N, C-alpha and C positions, 0 to 999 in steps of 0.2 A: 187460814186453816185452823181447825180446832186444836187448841193447845193441850186439851185433856182427852185427846182421841188417839191413844197410842196404837201403832200398827204391829200386829203379829202375823207373820205370813202363814198361809195354810200349810199344815203338815202333809197334805195330799198334793202339793203343787207339782210334783214330778210324776204323777200317775196317769196323765192323759195325753199331753202333747208329745209326739215323737221328736227325737233329736237326730240331726244328721251331721255327719262329718264334713268339715269344710275342706274340700279338695283333698290334698295329700297331707294336710296339717293335722295336728292333734286337737284342734279346736272343733267344738260341736255347737250348732245353733238349733234353736227350736224350729220346727217346720214353718211356724208362723212367728214373725217378729213384728214389733210395734215401732212405727216411724212417727216422729214428732214434727213433721213438716207443717201440717196444719193442726189447728185446735189446741196448741200449747203455747201460743203467744199471749200477749197482754190483752188481746181482744176476747179471751175466754176466761171464765171464772177459775181461779186456782183450785178450788175444791173439786170442780168437775175433772180437771186434769189429774188431781190426786186420786180420785175415785177410779179413773180409767187405769192409771198406772198400778194401783194396788190390785185391782181385779186381774190385770194382765199377769202380774207376777204370781198371784194365787192360782192362775190357770196354767202356769208353767212357761209363760212367755218371759224368758230371761234376758232377751236382747232388746235394748232400746237404742234406736238410731236417730242421731241428730246431725245438724250442720251449723256452722258458724252463723249463717244468715237466716235461720228459721225464726219465725215470729208470727205476726208483726209485733213491734218493730224488730229488725234484725238483731239477733243475740238474745231476745227475750225467752225463746224456748229453752235455750241452754240455762239461762238464769233461773227460770221457773223450775226446770227439772232439778237444778242444783238445790233449790229450796226444799223440794219434795224429797230428794235423795237424803238430805241432811235430817229431815224429820222422820222419814219412814224406812229408808233402805240402807242406811249406813251399816247396820249389823249384817246386811246381806251383800255387801259390795263384792265379795269374792264369788258370789253366785251369779253376778250380773255381767253381761257383755254390753258395754257402753261404747258407742262409736260416734265419731264426728268427722266432718269433711270441710274442705276449703277449696275454692276455685272460682265460684261466682262472686259477684260484687258484694263487698261487705262494708268498706269505709271509703271515703272520698280519696281521690288522688291515684297516682300510678302504682302504689304499693298495696292497694286494697282489693285486688282481684287477680286472677290468673294462676300462674304456676311457678312463680319465682321462689327461690329459696327465702328471700326476704318476706314475702307474703305468707307462705305456708308456715314458716317458723313462728312469726308473730301471731298468726291466726290460731295456731294450736295453743300457744301460751295463753291467749285471751280465752279460748274455749275452756281450758283447764281452770282458769281463774273463775269464770262464770259458774261452772258446775261444782267448784270446790273439790276438784280431783287432783291427784298426783299424776295420773296417767289415764288415757283411754285405752280400751282394749283393741280397737281398730281405728286407724286414721287413714282417710281416703283423700286422694286428689279427686275433686268433685267432677271435673270435666277436662278434656284436653285443652291445652293452650298453645296455639300455633306460633305464638310470639316468644315462647321460652323453650330453650333446648330441653329435650326429654331427659337428658342426663342430669340437668340441674333440678328439674322437678322431682325426679326419682331419688336424686341424692338427698333432697330435703326429707323425703319419706324415710330413707335409710337412716339419716341422722336422727330423726325423731325416735325411731326404734332403738337405736344405739344409745340415745340419751335417756332411755327409760320413760319417755313421755307417751309412748304407744307400744303395745305389745305386738301388734301385727299391722301390716300396711296393705292398702287396697287402692283400687281405682274405680271410677264410675264413668259410664258413658263413653268409654274407649271402644273403638272399632276392633274387630278381630285382629287385623294386621298390626295395629298399634299396640294392642295388648301383648301380642307375641314379642314385639320389639321391647316393650317395657319389661316383660318378665326376663328376657335375656340380660338386660342391663342390671336388674335387681339381683338376679342369681350371681352375676359377676361381683356385685357388691357384698354378697353374703346375706341378703335380706330378701328372700323371694316374696313376691306378691302372693298373698293368701286368698284374696277374694276380689271379685268384681261385682259392682252394683249397677246393672243396666235396667232401663225400663223394659217391661215385658208383660204382655197380656194377650188375650184372645183377639183383641182388635189392634195389636201392635206387636208384630212378630219379626221385627228386624233382626233380632239376635239369631234367628234360624237361617238367615240368608247371608250372602257375601262370600268372598273368597280370600281368606277363610271366614267361615261363619263363626260368630263369637262363641256360641255354646260349644262348638267343637274345639275351638282354640283353648278355652278355659279348661276343658277336660284334658286336653293334650298337655297343657302347661301345669297341671296339678293344682288348679285354682278352683275354689268354690264360687257359687253365684248366688246372690241374694237379689231377687227380682222386685224392683220397686214399681209401684202403681199397677199391681196385678188386676185391680178393678177398674183400670182405665179412667182414673180420676173420679170414680163413682158411677161412670156410665154402665159398668157391668154389675149393677145392683137393681133392685126393683124400684129405685127412686124415680127413674125417668120413663117408666113404662107408660105413664098416662099424663105426660107433660112435665113442666119444670116447676117443682115446688119452691115455695119461699125458703130463703136461708140455705139453699143448696149451693154447691160450688158454682153451678152454671148461673144461678140467679145472682150470685155475688161476684161473678167474673173471676173466680179463683181457679186457674189452670184447666178449666173446662168451658171453652167458649161455646156460644150458641151454635156456631157453625159445625161443631162436632156432633150436635144433636140432629143430624140430617135424617130424613125419613129412611134412607137406606140403612144407616147405622141403627136406628130404632127398630127396623124390621129384623136385623140380625140379633139385636138384644132380646127381642120378644121370642125369636126362635130358640135362642140359647136358654131363655127362661123356661120354655116348655120342656127342654131336655133336663134342666135342673129339677123341675117339679116331678118329672117321671122318676128321678133318682131319690126323691124325698129330700132334696136340698134346696136351699135358696140359690139364686143366681150368683150371689157373691161367693158362696161356698163352692159352687161348681167352678167358678173362675179361678179360685185359689187352688183347688184340686188339680185343675188342668195345668196350671203353671208348674206345679210340683210333680207332674207325671214324668218329666224328664229327670233322670238321675243326676244330670249335670247341675240341676238347680237345688241348692241347699235349703233355701228358705224363701218364703213369700213375705214381703215387707208391706204391711197394711197400715192404714191410718184408722183413727176412730174418733168420732165426736161424742160418743156416749158409751156407757158400759154395755148397753144392749147391742150396739153395733159391733163392739169388740167381741162379745160372746158369740155373735153370729159368725164372724169371720174365723175365730178360733175353732168353732164347731166344724169347720171344713175338715179338720184332721180326723174326724170320726169316720170319714168315708172318702179315702183318697184313691181307691181303685177305680179305674175307668176301663171298660171293656173295649175291644176293637170296634164293635158296632157303635158304641157311644162316641168313640173318638172320630169315627167316620162321619157320624151325624153332626158332631161339633164342627168339623172341618167345613161343612157347607156354610156355616155362619161365621166361623172364626177367620175373618178376612180383615186385612189392615183397613182401618176406618179413618185414617188421617188424624189420629189422636196423639201422635208422637211429637209433642212440643219440644223435645230435646234433640230432634234430628240434626239441627245445625251444629250442635256440639260434637256429635259422633262423626260428622262429615267434614269438620273443619281442619283436620290434620291428616 
C-alpha cells in the first residue's frame, strides 16, 4: 500500500445510506453492509481491497463483516483488514461496526471448529490479534453445533461480551426454533442476542418458512437480521445472463457450483432482470431492495470485488420502495433455486 497516500474520509459519508435500528437494541447498521468473505484474502491485491474499503466508508457503509476463516488462506482476510484498518481507519474506529464469527473449520484438531467454549474463546482472541483490535462490535457463533450443548456455546458468547472482547453477541444460520431457545438462554444470562445473520435472497427464502419462521422469530425476540448472500452468490446479478464469464465465482468454483446455473434458475434470473430494468435498477439493486422490503431485515450484507461493484450495490438504497404490483411480479420468479449451500447447518440441530 502507498506509504504516502493518507486517507481522509468523505465529510458527506452520512448523507446517502439509511441506517436501521438492530432489533430492540440501540445499535444501528447501514442498510447495506460489506462482507469480506471473498476478495479480501491473500489471492487479491491489497490495494484493491483498500480501495473497496475506503470507498465503502465514504459512501456511509460503516459495517465490515468478517470471520476467522475468511481468506484464502483462513485468517488472511482479518489480517489484511487489520493492516488497512491501521493505515486508514484507526481515527474512525468509533464510527465502525466490525464483526467476526467462529464455528466452521479454522485449525486442525478437535478444538478448531464447532461451538465449544474452548474454540470460541481461542478463536476470538486470535481474530482480535489479527485485526489489531481490543474488541469487535459483534461476535457471532457462525453455525449451530449439534455436538455442543447450546448453553456452553452461548455461555462463551456471554463471556466474550462480559470480558469486553465484544460489544454485542449474535448467531448465524440458526433455525427459528433454535434461535428462540438461544435467546431465552441469553436473556437469562443477561446478554440478549442482538442480531441473526442468515442467508436470504430471492432464490433462497428459507427464513420465511418453518414453524416458527426465522424472520417472525427474530422480530418477536427483539433481534435484528443481517441477510448474507442477498445476491445468491452472484447469481442475482447480470453476470450470468449470457453464460459463465471467466474469473467469476462459478468459473472458479467458489460457492456457486455449475449446478446452480440451471436453465430454470437462469429463466428466473432473466425475468427478475426485466423487472429491475423497468424500475431503472440493476438486478443486483433489485435483489438488495427486495431483501430489505421486510422491516425485520436490518441490513443486506454484500460482497464486492471492485469499487464499481460496491457502488452498484450501495446504489440500491436510492430506490427501496416496491409496489404491490412489483412484489407480485417478483414472486413469480422469486422461487427457491437450490442455492442454499448452508442448509445442512440450519437443519443439523
